[in-house]
C-alpha positions as CSV (number, residue, x, y, z in Angstrom):
1,M,0.0,0.0,0.0
2,R,2.9,2.4,0.8
3,D,5.2,3.4,-2.1
4,I,8.7,4.7,-1.8
5,V,9.1,8.2,-3.3
6,Q,12.2,10.4,-3.8
7,L,12.4,14.0,-2.7
8,L,14.1,16.5,-5.1
9,C,15.4,19.9,-4.2
10,T,13.4,22.6,-6.0
11,E,16.5,24.7,-6.6
12,C,19.3,22.3,-7.8
13,K,16.9,19.4,-8.7
14,R,19.1,16.8,-6.9
15,K,17.6,13.7,-5.3
16,N,18.5,14.0,-1.6
17,Y,16.0,12.0,0.4
18,T,13.6,9.1,0.1
19,T,10.4,8.5,2.1
20,T,7.2,6.5,1.9
21,K,3.7,7.6,1.1
22,N,0.3,6.1,1.2
23,K,-1.2,6.8,-2.3
24,R,-4.7,6.2,-1.2
25,T,-4.9,8.9,1.5
26,T,-2.3,11.3,0.1
27,T,-3.1,12.0,-3.5
28,G,-1.0,15.2,-3.9
29,K,2.7,15.6,-4.1
30,L,4.6,15.7,-0.8
31,E,6.6,18.8,0.1
32,F,9.0,19.2,3.0
33,K,11.6,21.8,4.0
34,K,14.8,19.7,4.3
35,H,18.5,20.5,4.3
36,C,20.3,20.3,0.9
37,R,24.0,19.7,1.0
38,S,24.7,21.1,-2.5
39,C,22.7,24.3,-2.0
40,G,23.9,24.8,1.6
41,G,20.7,25.4,3.5
42,H,17.1,24.4,4.2
43,K,15.2,24.4,0.9
44,L,11.9,23.1,-0.3
45,H,11.9,19.4,-1.4
46,R,9.1,18.0,-3.6
47,E,8.2,14.5,-4.5
48,G,9.8,13.4,-7.8
49,K,9.6,10.3,-10.0
């Protein structure tokens, strides 16, 4: 039921994190403010493919 999704930085487009999501209850894309090593700060990360 839960799928593994990758979180991409919105500024540099790098894949930094992975997490799981329940597709039945969460239909939209996940968004978190996480630390990006290449950008050097807390940036918005969105669910990617």
